[in-house]
KOLGUVO-276668 format. One record per residue (C-alpha): chain; residue in three letters; x, y, z; residue number from 1. Coordinates in steps of 0.25 Angstrom, whole numbers, plus 5000, padded with zeros to 4 digits. Example, Ala and Ser with C-alpha at 12.3 -4.5 7.8 and 13.67 -1.06 7.14 Angstrom:
2
NODE   ch    aa   east   north     up     i
NODE    A   ALA   5049    4982   5031     1
NODE    A   SER   5055    4996   5029     2
# end
This chain:
532
NODE   ch    aa   east   north     up     i
NODE    A   MET   4878    4881   5037     1
NODE    A   THR   4868    4881   5025     2
NODE    A   THR   4855    4888   5025     3
NODE    A   ALA   4847    4875   5025     4
NODE    A   LEU   4855    4870   5037     5
NODE    A   ALA   4853    4884   5044     6
NODE    A   ALA   4838    4883   5041     7
NODE    A   ARG   4837    4869   5047     8
NODE    A   GLU   4845    4873   5059     9
NODE    A   GLU   4835    4884   5062    10
NODE    A   LEU   4824    4873   5064    11
NODE    A   MET   4833    4864   5072    12
NODE    A   THR   4836    4864   5087    13
NODE    A   PRO   4849    4857   5088    14
NODE    A   ALA   4854    4852   5101    15
NODE    A   LEU   4866    4860   5106    16
NODE    A   ARG   4874    4855   5118    17
NODE    A   CYS   4878    4866   5128    18
NODE    A   GLU   4893    4867   5131    19
NODE    A   GLY   4890    4878   5141    20
NODE    A   CYS   4886    4868   5153    21
NODE    A   VAL   4889    4855   5157    22
NODE    A   THR   4875    4849   5155    23
NODE    A   SER   4872    4840   5143    24
NODE    A   ALA   4859    4849   5140    25
NODE    A   VAL   4857    4851   5126    26
NODE    A   ALA   4853    4866   5121    27
NODE    A   ARG   4843    4868   5110    28
NODE    A   PRO   4844    4881   5103    29
NODE    A   PHE   4832    4890   5101    30
NODE    A   ARG   4826    4891   5087    31
NODE    A   SER   4833    4904   5083    32
NODE    A   ARG   4847    4906   5077    33
NODE    A   ILE   4854    4918   5082    34
NODE    A   VAL   4864    4919   5071    35
NODE    A   ALA   4869    4909   5060    36
NODE    A   ASP   4873    4896   5065    37
NODE    A   THR   4870    4900   5079    38
NODE    A   TRP   4860    4896   5090    39
NODE    A   LEU   4856    4901   5103    40
NODE    A   VAL   4854    4890   5113    41
NODE    A   MET   4851    4888   5128    42
NODE    A   CYS   4857    4877   5136    43
NODE    A   PRO   4846    4871   5145    44
NODE    A   GLY   4857    4866   5154    45
NODE    A   CYS   4865    4879   5157    46
NODE    A   SER   4854    4888   5153    47
NODE    A   LEU   4864    4896   5145    48
NODE    A   LEU   4862    4902   5131    49
NODE    A   HIS   4872    4897   5121    50
NODE    A   HIS   4877    4901   5107    51
NODE    A   ALA   4877    4889   5098    52
NODE    A   ARG   4883    4888   5084    53
NODE    A   ALA   4881    4878   5073    54
NODE    A   GLU   4894    4870   5070    55
NODE    A   SER   4891    4861   5058    56
NODE    A   SER   4881    4851   5063    57
NODE    A   ARG   4885    4853   5078    58
NODE    A   TYR   4881    4864   5088    59
NODE    A   ARG   4890    4869   5099    60
NODE    A   ALA   4885    4878   5110    61
NODE    A   LEU   4894    4889   5114    62
NODE    A   SER   4891    4896   5128    63
NODE    A   PHE   4886    4910   5125    64
NODE    A   ARG   4884    4921   5136    65
NODE    A   MET   4873    4931   5132    66
NODE    A   ARG   4878    4945   5131    67
NODE    A   PRO   4869    4955   5124    68
NODE    A   THR   4881    4964   5121    69
NODE    A   VAL   4888    4954   5113    70
NODE    A   LEU   4877    4947   5106    71
NODE    A   PRO   4875    4951   5091    72
NODE    A   SER   4862    4959   5089    73
NODE    A   LEU   4855    4948   5081    74
NODE    A   MET   4859    4938   5092    75
NODE    A   LEU   4854    4947   5103    76
NODE    A   ARG   4840    4949   5097    77
NODE    A   ARG   4838    4934   5095    78
NODE    A   LEU   4844    4931   5109    79
NODE    A   LEU   4834    4941   5116    80
NODE    A   SER   4822    4934   5110    81
NODE    A   LEU   4828    4920   5114    82
NODE    A   LEU   4831    4924   5128    83
NODE    A   ILE   4816    4927   5131    84
NODE    A   LEU   4813    4912   5130    85
NODE    A   ALA   4827    4906   5134    86
NODE    A   ALA   4833    4915   5145    87
NODE    A   PRO   4833    4906   5158    88
NODE    A   ALA   4839    4911   5171    89
NODE    A   CYS   4854    4908   5172    90
NODE    A   VAL   4852    4907   5187    91
NODE    A   PRO   4840    4905   5196    92
NODE    A   LEU   4832    4917   5201    93
NODE    A   GLY   4839    4924   5212    94
NODE    A   THR   4851    4915   5212    95
NODE    A   PRO   4865    4922   5212    96
NODE    A   ILE   4872    4921   5199    97
NODE    A   THR   4884    4912   5200    98
NODE    A   ASP   4887    4906   5186    99
NODE    A   PRO   4901    4910   5182   100
NODE    A   ASN   4897    4909   5167   101
NODE    A   ALA   4886    4919   5169   102
NODE    A   GLY   4896    4931   5170   103
NODE    A   ARG   4909    4934   5176   104
NODE    A   VAL   4914    4945   5185   105
NODE    A   GLY   4920    4956   5177   106
NODE    A   GLN   4912    4953   5165   107
NODE    A   ALA   4904    4964   5159   108
NODE    A   SER   4890    4962   5162   109
NODE    A   PRO   4880    4960   5151   110
NODE    A   VAL   4871    4970   5157   111
NODE    A   GLN   4878    4983   5155   112
NODE    A   ALA   4875    4997   5151   113
NODE    A   PRO   4869    4998   5138   114
NODE    A   ARG   4878    4997   5126   115
NODE    A   ALA   4877    5011   5121   116
NODE    A   ASN   4879    5018   5134   117
NODE    A   GLN   4890    5015   5145   118
NODE    A   GLN   4884    5025   5155   119
NODE    A   LEU   4874    5017   5162   120
NODE    A   ARG   4874    5020   5177   121
NODE    A   PHE   4870    5009   5187   122
NODE    A   GLU   4861    5018   5194   123
NODE    A   ASP   4847    5024   5193   124
NODE    A   ALA   4849    5034   5182   125
NODE    A   THR   4842    5040   5170   126
NODE    A   TYR   4851    5043   5157   127
NODE    A   ASP   4841    5050   5148   128
NODE    A   PRO   4835    5063   5151   129
NODE    A   ASP   4822    5059   5144   130
NODE    A   ILE   4820    5048   5154   131
NODE    A   GLN   4812    5053   5166   132
NODE    A   SER   4804    5049   5178   133
NODE    A   VAL   4811    5035   5180   134
NODE    A   GLN   4805    5027   5191   135
NODE    A   CYS   4809    5012   5194   136
NODE    A   TYR   4801    5006   5205   137
NODE    A   VAL   4794    4993   5210   138
NODE    A   SER   4780    4991   5205   139
NODE    A   THR   4771    4989   5217   140
NODE    A   GLY   4758    4993   5212   141
NODE    A   GLN   4757    5004   5222   142
NODE    A   ALA   4756    5019   5221   143
NODE    A   THR   4770    5021   5227   144
NODE    A   GLU   4777    5010   5219   145
NODE    A   VAL   4785    5021   5211   146
NODE    A   PHE   4792    5024   5225   147
NODE    A   THR   4798    5010   5226   148
NODE    A   ALA   4812    5007   5223   149
NODE    A   PRO   4816    4997   5212   150
NODE    A   VAL   4819    4986   5222   151
NODE    A   VAL   4812    4973   5221   152
NODE    A   PRO   4813    4959   5227   153
NODE    A   LEU   4818    4948   5217   154
NODE    A   GLU   4804    4941   5216   155
NODE    A   GLN   4798    4955   5212   156
NODE    A   ALA   4809    4960   5203   157
NODE    A   GLY   4800    4962   5192   158
NODE    A   GLY   4792    4973   5199   159
NODE    A   ILE   4801    4985   5195   160
NODE    A   LEU   4796    4996   5186   161
NODE    A   LEU   4803    5007   5178   162
NODE    A   GLU   4796    5019   5173   163
NODE    A   PHE   4801    5031   5166   164
NODE    A   ASP   4798    5042   5156   165
NODE    A   LEU   4805    5045   5143   166
NODE    A   LEU   4803    5059   5139   167
NODE    A   GLY   4799    5062   5125   168
NODE    A   ASP   4788    5059   5114   169
NODE    A   GLN   4796    5047   5109   170
NODE    A   SER   4797    5033   5116   171
NODE    A   ARG   4810    5025   5115   172
NODE    A   ARG   4813    5010   5115   173
NODE    A   LEU   4819    5007   5129   174
NODE    A   THR   4825    4995   5135   175
NODE    A   ALA   4829    4991   5149   176
NODE    A   ARG   4838    4981   5155   177
NODE    A   LEU   4843    4977   5169   178
NODE    A   VAL   4857    4977   5174   179
NODE    A   HIS   4861    4968   5186   180
NODE    A   CYS   4870    4975   5195   181
NODE    A   ASN   4879    4972   5207   182
NODE    A   ALA   4877    4978   5221   183
NODE    A   ASP   4886    4990   5217   184
NODE    A   TRP   4877    4992   5204   185
NODE    A   SER   4888    4988   5195   186
NODE    A   PRO   4883    4978   5184   187
NODE    A   SER   4884    4964   5187   188
NODE    A   VAL   4889    4953   5178   189
NODE    A   LEU   4876    4945   5177   190
NODE    A   THR   4870    4943   5164   191
NODE    A   ASP   4856    4946   5161   192
NODE    A   LEU   4850    4932   5162   193
NODE    A   GLN   4856    4931   5176   194
NODE    A   PHE   4847    4941   5182   195
NODE    A   LEU   4836    4942   5172   196
NODE    A   ASN   4826    4933   5167   197
NODE    A   GLU   4823    4940   5154   198
NODE    A   ILE   4831    4948   5143   199
NODE    A   ASN   4837    4960   5149   200
NODE    A   GLU   4831    4971   5140   201
NODE    A   PHE   4817    4976   5142   202
NODE    A   ASN   4810    4985   5132   203
NODE    A   LEU   4802    4996   5138   204
NODE    A   THR   4789    4995   5131   205
NODE    A   ASN   4780    5000   5142   206
NODE    A   TYR   4779    5015   5139   207
NODE    A   ARG   4769    5026   5138   208
NODE    A   THR   4769    5040   5133   209
NODE    A   SER   4765    5052   5142   210
NODE    A   VAL   4751    5057   5141   211
NODE    A   GLY   4748    5072   5140   212
NODE    A   THR   4762    5077   5145   213
NODE    A   GLN   4770    5089   5140   214
NODE    A   VAL   4782    5081   5141   215
NODE    A   PRO   4780    5068   5133   216
NODE    A   TYR   4787    5055   5138   217
NODE    A   TYR   4786    5040   5138   218
NODE    A   HIS   4784    5033   5151   219
NODE    A   TYR   4791    5019   5151   220
NODE    A   ARG   4788    5008   5161   221
NODE    A   LEU   4797    4995   5163   222
NODE    A   PRO   4794    4984   5172   223
NODE    A   VAL   4808    4979   5176   224
NODE    A   PRO   4810    4964   5174   225
NODE    A   GLY   4814    4957   5187   226
NODE    A   PRO   4828    4951   5188   227
NODE    A   LYS   4830    4937   5194   228
NODE    A   ILE   4841    4940   5204   229
NODE    A   SER   4842    4951   5214   230
NODE    A   GLY   4852    4963   5214   231
NODE    A   ASN   4854    4977   5207   232
NODE    A   PHE   4848    4979   5194   233
NODE    A   LEU   4850    4991   5185   234
NODE    A   LEU   4838    4994   5175   235
NODE    A   VAL   4843    5001   5163   236
NODE    A   VAL   4833    5007   5152   237
NODE    A   GLN   4840    5011   5139   238
NODE    A   ASP   4836    5015   5125   239
NODE    A   ALA   4834    5003   5117   240
NODE    A   ASN   4841    5009   5105   241
NODE    A   THR   4853    5017   5111   242
NODE    A   ARG   4855    5008   5123   243
NODE    A   GLN   4857    5021   5131   244
NODE    A   PRO   4853    5019   5146   245
NODE    A   LEU   4841    5028   5150   246
NODE    A   ILE   4838    5023   5164   247
NODE    A   SER   4844    5015   5174   248
NODE    A   ARG   4838    5010   5187   249
NODE    A   ARG   4843    5002   5199   250
NODE    A   LEU   4834    4990   5203   251
NODE    A   LEU   4836    4981   5215   252
NODE    A   VAL   4831    4966   5216   253
NODE    A   TYR   4833    4960   5229   254
NODE    A   GLN   4830    4947   5237   255
NODE    A   ASN   4829    4947   5252   256
NODE    A   LEU   4838    4936   5255   257
NODE    A   VAL   4843    4942   5268   258
NODE    A   GLU   4835    4950   5278   259
NODE    A   VAL   4838    4965   5279   260
NODE    A   GLN   4834    4972   5292   261
NODE    A   ALA   4834    4987   5293   262
NODE    A   GLN   4830    4999   5302   263
NODE    A   LEU   4832    5013   5304   264
NODE    A   GLY   4844    5015   5313   265
NODE    A   LEU   4850    5027   5321   266
NODE    A   ALA   4860    5035   5313   267
NODE    A   PRO   4873    5037   5321   268
NODE    A   GLY   4877    5051   5325   269
NODE    A   GLY   4870    5062   5332   270
NODE    A   SER   4863    5071   5321   271
NODE    A   ALA   4863    5059   5311   272
NODE    A   ARG   4852    5052   5318   273
NODE    A   TYR   4843    5064   5314   274
NODE    A   THR   4847    5065   5300   275
NODE    A   MET   4851    5050   5296   276
NODE    A   GLN   4844    5037   5294   277
NODE    A   GLN   4852    5024   5297   278
NODE    A   ILE   4847    5011   5292   279
NODE    A   ASP   4852    4999   5300   280
NODE    A   PHE   4850    4985   5294   281
NODE    A   ALA   4854    4971   5295   282
NODE    A   ILE   4855    4959   5285   283
NODE    A   ARG   4851    4945   5290   284
NODE    A   TYR   4856    4935   5280   285
NODE    A   GLY   4852    4922   5287   286
NODE    A   ALA   4843    4917   5275   287
NODE    A   TYR   4854    4921   5265   288
NODE    A   PRO   4868    4917   5270   289
NODE    A   LEU   4878    4928   5266   290
NODE    A   VAL   4893    4925   5263   291
NODE    A   ASN   4902    4936   5269   292
NODE    A   PRO   4890    4945   5271   293
NODE    A   ALA   4898    4957   5277   294
NODE    A   VAL   4905    4958   5263   295
NODE    A   GLU   4896    4952   5253   296
NODE    A   THR   4883    4959   5257   297
NODE    A   ARG   4881    4973   5253   298
NODE    A   VAL   4870    4983   5257   299
NODE    A   VAL   4865    4995   5251   300
NODE    A   LEU   4856    5005   5259   301
NODE    A   ARG   4847    5015   5252   302
NODE    A   GLN   4839    5027   5256   303
NODE    A   ASN   4826    5029   5248   304
NODE    A   PHE   4831    5020   5237   305
NODE    A   ARG   4842    5029   5233   306
NODE    A   TRP   4855    5024   5227   307
NODE    A   ASP   4863    5038   5228   308
NODE    A   ASN   4864    5038   5243   309
NODE    A   ALA   4863    5023   5246   310
NODE    A   HIS   4873    5016   5256   311
NODE    A   TYR   4881    5005   5249   312
NODE    A   ASN   4889    4992   5253   313
NODE    A   LEU   4885    4993   5268   314
NODE    A   ARG   4892    4983   5276   315
NODE    A   PRO   4887    4976   5289   316
NODE    A   THR   4892    4982   5302   317
NODE    A   PHE   4889    4968   5309   318
NODE    A   VAL   4889    4954   5303   319
NODE    A   ARG   4882    4944   5312   320
NODE    A   ASP   4885    4931   5306   321
NODE    A   ALA   4878    4923   5317   322
NODE    A   GLU   4865    4931   5314   323
NODE    A   GLN   4868    4932   5299   324
NODE    A   ARG   4866    4946   5300   325
NODE    A   LEU   4872    4959   5295   326
NODE    A   ASP   4870    4972   5302   327
NODE    A   TYR   4872    4986   5296   328
NODE    A   GLN   4872    4996   5307   329
NODE    A   TYR   4882    5007   5304   330
NODE    A   PHE   4887    5019   5313   331
NODE    A   ASN   4892    5028   5302   332
NODE    A   PHE   4881    5030   5293   333
NODE    A   GLU   4883    5019   5283   334
NODE    A   ASN   4868    5016   5283   335
NODE    A   ALA   4863    5030   5286   336
NODE    A   PHE   4856    5040   5277   337
NODE    A   PRO   4852    5055   5278   338
NODE    A   ALA   4838    5054   5281   339
NODE    A   LEU   4835    5067   5273   340
NODE    A   ASN   4821    5071   5272   341
NODE    A   GLU   4807    5068   5266   342
NODE    A   PHE   4808    5071   5251   343
NODE    A   ARG   4803    5084   5245   344
NODE    A   PHE   4791    5081   5235   345
NODE    A   ALA   4784    5088   5224   346
NODE    A   ASP   4771    5085   5217   347
NODE    A   ILE   4770    5088   5203   348
NODE    A   ARG   4759    5078   5199   349
NODE    A   SER   4750    5089   5195   350
NODE    A   LEU   4752    5100   5185   351
NODE    A   ARG   4738    5106   5188   352
NODE    A   THR   4740    5109   5202   353
NODE    A   ASN   4753    5112   5211   354
NODE    A   GLY   4757    5099   5218   355
NODE    A   VAL   4764    5099   5231   356
NODE    A   GLY   4777    5106   5230   357
NODE    A   VAL   4773    5113   5217   358
NODE    A   GLU   4774    5128   5216   359
NODE    A   ARG   4770    5131   5202   360
NODE    A   LEU   4766    5124   5189   361
NODE    A   ASP   4768    5129   5175   362
NODE    A   MET   4758    5123   5166   363
NODE    A   GLN   4762    5131   5154   364
NODE    A   ALA   4777    5126   5153   365
NODE    A   SER   4780    5114   5145   366
NODE    A   PRO   4784    5105   5151   367
NODE    A   ARG   4776    5111   5163   368
NODE    A   GLU   4783    5116   5175   369
NODE    A   VAL   4782    5114   5190   370
NODE    A   ARG   4789    5122   5201   371
NODE    A   LEU   4790    5116   5214   372
NODE    A   LEU   4789    5125   5227   373
NODE    A   PRO   4802    5130   5232   374
NODE    A   GLU   4808    5121   5243   375
NODE    A   THR   4817    5123   5255   376
NODE    A   THR   4828    5116   5262   377
NODE    A   ARG   4823    5106   5273   378
NODE    A   GLY   4836    5104   5280   379
NODE    A   GLY   4836    5108   5295   380
NODE    A   ARG   4821    5108   5295   381
NODE    A   SER   4812    5099   5303   382
NODE    A   TYR   4808    5085   5297   383
NODE    A   THR   4795    5084   5290   384
NODE    A   GLN   4789    5070   5287   385
NODE    A   TYR   4781    5067   5275   386
NODE    A   GLU   4779    5056   5265   387
NODE    A   ASP   4788    5056   5253   388
NODE    A   ALA   4792    5047   5242   389
NODE    A   ASP   4807    5046   5246   390
NODE    A   GLY   4812    5053   5234   391
NODE    A   GLN   4803    5046   5223   392
NODE    A   ARG   4793    5052   5214   393
NODE    A   VAL   4780    5047   5207   394
NODE    A   PHE   4774    5053   5194   395
NODE    A   GLU   4760    5057   5193   396
NODE    A   ASN   4750    5066   5185   397
NODE    A   ARG   4740    5070   5195   398
NODE    A   GLU   4730    5074   5185   399
NODE    A   TYR   4730    5062   5175   400
NODE    A   GLY   4737    5051   5183   401
NODE    A   ASN   4747    5041   5177   402
NODE    A   GLY   4760    5048   5180   403
NODE    A   ALA   4767    5039   5171   404
NODE    A   THR   4762    5045   5158   405
NODE    A   ASN   4754    5057   5162   406
NODE    A   ALA   4764    5065   5171   407
NODE    A   ASP   4770    5076   5164   408
NODE    A   TYR   4785    5081   5165   409
NODE    A   VAL   4786    5095   5171   410
NODE    A   TRP   4798    5104   5174   411
NODE    A   THR   4799    5105   5190   412
NODE    A   THR   4806    5116   5197   413
NODE    A   PHE   4812    5113   5210   414
NODE    A   GLN   4815    5125   5220   415
NODE    A   LEU   4823    5124   5233   416
NODE    A   ARG   4826    5136   5242   417
NODE    A   ALA   4840    5138   5247   418
NODE    A   GLU   4846    5150   5254   419
NODE    A   SER   4860    5146   5249   420
NODE    A   PRO   4865    5136   5238   421
NODE    A   ALA   4867    5121   5243   422
NODE    A   PRO   4881    5116   5244   423
NODE    A   GLY   4879    5108   5231   424
NODE    A   PRO   4870    5107   5219   425
NODE    A   VAL   4855    5105   5223   426
NODE    A   TYR   4847    5094   5216   427
NODE    A   VAL   4833    5088   5217   428
NODE    A   PHE   4835    5074   5221   429
NODE    A   GLY   4827    5061   5222   430
NODE    A   ALA   4821    5050   5213   431
NODE    A   LEU   4817    5060   5203   432
NODE    A   THR   4833    5062   5200   433
NODE    A   ASP   4836    5047   5202   434
NODE    A   TRP   4842    5051   5215   435
NODE    A   LYS   4853    5059   5208   436
NODE    A   LEU   4858    5073   5206   437
NODE    A   LEU   4853    5076   5192   438
NODE    A   PRO   4856    5089   5185   439
NODE    A   ASP   4841    5091   5181   440
NODE    A   PHE   4837    5092   5196   441
NODE    A   LYS   4849    5101   5200   442
NODE    A   LEU   4844    5114   5206   443
NODE    A   SER   4850    5128   5204   444
NODE    A   TYR   4851    5139   5215   445
NODE    A   ASN   4846    5153   5214   446
NODE    A   ALA   4853    5161   5224   447
NODE    A   GLU   4844    5173   5223   448
NODE    A   GLN   4832    5165   5225   449
NODE    A   GLN   4839    5155   5235   450
NODE    A   LEU   4832    5144   5227   451
NODE    A   TYR   4836    5131   5220   452
NODE    A   THR   4828    5128   5208   453
NODE    A   GLY   4828    5117   5197   454
NODE    A   ARG   4819    5110   5188   455
NODE    A   ALA   4817    5096   5182   456
NODE    A   LEU   4807    5089   5173   457
NODE    A   LEU   4799    5080   5182   458
NODE    A   LYS   4787    5071   5179   459
NODE    A   GLN   4774    5074   5186   460
NODE    A   GLY   4774    5067   5200   461
NODE    A   TYR   4777    5068   5214   462
NODE    A   TYR   4792    5069   5218   463
NODE    A   ASN   4801    5068   5230   464
NODE    A   TYR   4815    5074   5230   465
NODE    A   TYR   4826    5081   5238   466
NODE    A   TYR   4835    5093   5236   467
NODE    A   VAL   4849    5088   5237   468
NODE    A   VAL   4863    5094   5236   469
NODE    A   GLY   4873    5087   5227   470
NODE    A   GLN   4886    5083   5234   471
NODE    A   ALA   4900    5082   5228   472
NODE    A   GLY   4907    5069   5225   473
NODE    A   GLY   4894    5061   5221   474
NODE    A   ALA   4889    5061   5235   475
NODE    A   ALA   4874    5059   5238   476
NODE    A   PRO   4867    5072   5237   477
NODE    A   ASP   4864    5080   5250   478
NODE    A   ALA   4849    5080   5252   479
NODE    A   GLY   4850    5084   5267   480
NODE    A   TYR   4854    5099   5263   481
NODE    A   PHE   4840    5103   5258   482
NODE    A   GLU   4832    5091   5264   483
NODE    A   GLY   4838    5089   5278   484
NODE    A   SER   4839    5075   5284   485
NODE    A   TYR   4830    5069   5295   486
NODE    A   GLN   4830    5055   5301   487
NODE    A   LEU   4815    5055   5301   488
NODE    A   THR   4814    5055   5286   489
NODE    A   GLU   4807    5044   5279   490
NODE    A   ASN   4816    5036   5270   491
NODE    A   GLN   4817    5022   5263   492
NODE    A   TYR   4829    5013   5264   493
NODE    A   ASP   4832    5000   5258   494
NODE    A   ILE   4844    4990   5260   495
NODE    A   LEU   4850    4982   5249   496
NODE    A   VAL   4858    4969   5252   497
NODE    A   TYR   4867    4964   5241   498
NODE    A   TYR   4875    4951   5242   499
NODE    A   ARG   4883    4943   5232   500
NODE    A   PRO   4883    4928   5235   501
NODE    A   PRO   4896    4921   5233   502
NODE    A   GLY   4899    4917   5219   503
NODE    A   THR   4889    4926   5213   504
NODE    A   ARG   4891    4938   5204   505
NODE    A   THR   4880    4948   5208   506
NODE    A   ASP   4875    4955   5220   507
NODE    A   LEU   4861    4951   5225   508
NODE    A   ILE   4852    4959   5234   509
NODE    A   ILE   4849    4950   5245   510
NODE    A   GLY   4841    4959   5254   511
NODE    A   TYR   4833    4972   5253   512
NODE    A   ARG   4826    4980   5264   513
NODE    A   PRO   4818    4993   5262   514
NODE    A   LEU   4816    5002   5275   515
NODE    A   VAL   4807    5014   5277   516
NODE    A   VAL   4812    5024   5287   517
NODE    A   ASN   4803    5034   5295   518
NODE    A   GLY   4791    5031   5287   519
NODE    A   GLN   4783    5024   5276   520
NODE    A   GLN   4785    5024   5261   521
NODE    A   VAL   4777    5034   5253   522
NODE    A   ARG   4762    5032   5254   523
NODE    A   THR   4752    5036   5243   524
NODE    A   ASN   4737    5036   5243   525
NODE    A   THR   4728    5027   5234   526
NODE    A   GLN   4730    5037   5222   527
NODE    A   SER   4744    5034   5215   528
NODE    A   GLY   4753    5046   5216   529
NODE    A   ILE   4745    5054   5226   530
NODE    A   PHE   4753    5056   5239   531
NODE    A   ARG   4748    5060   5253   532
# end
């Protein structure tokens, strides 16, 4: 094609007939050429993007599936700008994906781990030691919003916030994306446009530097865009240059298409009723008919929003077809949890005076150091009720406020008295460790002092935690060894109901029910971060 002809075609919008659908709609290309003799067009009949090439005086549209991993770099840059104006939904909001041309079972999902790293884990995880103090919660405008789990109804799916710190005096260019997952947290086969209304790459441009801290850091904040279907989503933050994952967080978006009824039941067995909490529940599906509900419906039951000890794939004990109801009342602990105890707490919001649980402050050290009071086992003792944050934490600087950028990082030493070593390694455990057994929070035992000690770098704030004993074989850690377990303990539970409608290729969350047992959620007074 000659130069003059190419220049003339840049100003033209030739009519292209779509061969990807049966309609007679005529597609018109955008006024932007991707590569030589090539146009990007959208068919108004099937709402699909096509790759169109010039052939003499005729144009022929070839069906084209967008996959960022196979697009040339120049094409990708142009495509990203075009999609802002030309990326309609492939399906109506909340409608199950059934188009066989949108993806096939067994295909690699276009939403996968970053290219340069294949170790992305589909769980709450932090991959870089410079990333600290990660919080993912629902923005409610209340002082206790940081204690909420990232679980939102579909109509409020844009209300989740992610906050974290990047240690150091240099900021980095970071991006984030959402990965749609099945009920078992494996990546689904849906394309980005099938669960999101915008380009699935978000630049983290909202960040501020720390103020007056010995440990410099940048505080990042990201409002997570809301998807257009319910289900499991993994939020991945990665370095924009290396594509290495830095953070992954599980998010849940649900629709209450079925009714979930729940209550505290009575755990079976003699002594278990004093140490366990059993959640009996039922699902009423009259307003949303289920096909083969005993098999196709999957339920997950969580305690305090934890994934490490959640009960998965619960099946109904009774199917009442006439009442359109599924009952979940077990007699062998499938829906029972150790009630444990109220969480221990430490207040390191102030570096001028000792907070609750603090034995000593070292202001000369750099970073500053805090030593907590020695603690003892609570197993076998009488239960004491007090308000806690169910394992969560909040960052705050008591003197200057604004814990996001004014709170400093301090070396915090934990101390636990024990007459003899525990039957396994001992860790500090809670939301501050992502509910994992992390090496930085492992305690060492001094037989002469009969004392477990360990220290970790923590941001100023109020913390909840347990002392737990690691178990062999990847089993959930044993918190009852040092904390005891009492049926009267206040705990939060939530029930997730998954269902894959016939002919669809993804699991939807069609029901969600939170439940507070033996108390109320954390209360604060009018000043943010000050606990009663």
